[in-house]
C-alpha positions, -999 to +999 in steps of 0.1 A: -788-471+215-780-505+202-780-535+226-743-531+234-750-498+251-783-509+265-817-492+264-830-462+283-847-486+306-814-505+312-797-472+321-825-462+344-824-495+362-787-493+367-788-456+379-817-463+403-795-490+420-769-464+430-767-452+467-792-424+475-809-425+441-847-429+442-855-427+405-841-418+372-853-410+336-830-412+306-838-397+272-820-407+240-820-387+207-831-402+174-794-407+167-793-430+198-772-406+219-781-398+255-793-362+257-809-360+292-805-380+324-827-368+352-822-381+388-843-379+419-819-384+449-815-380+486-800-348+499-775-369+520-749-367+493-740-338+470-754-336+435-718-336+423-711-369+440-743-384+425-733-373+390-698-388+394-714-421+405-737-421+375-708-414+351-687-442+367-716-467+366-724-461+330-687-462+321-681-495+340-713-512+326-715-499+291-681-484+284-695-450+275-684-415+287-714-393+296-709-356+297-719-343+332-738-314+315-767-337+305-772-350+340-796-332+364-801-341+400-830-330+421 
């Protein structure tokens, strides 16, 4: 993605700062669209809550709407 939307590393850094998230990995397509977001998280919170936090953080920081279907939580 262009600098306005940050890089995969920027997204990973932001996501990894969220509560109960241990690590993350973001994959962009050649068209610079996010296609996969993988998250390793604590089991203290539901995967659904983690996904909502990720969507909210990315929306607040970069102004992008991320489809929950591309986010996986383990």
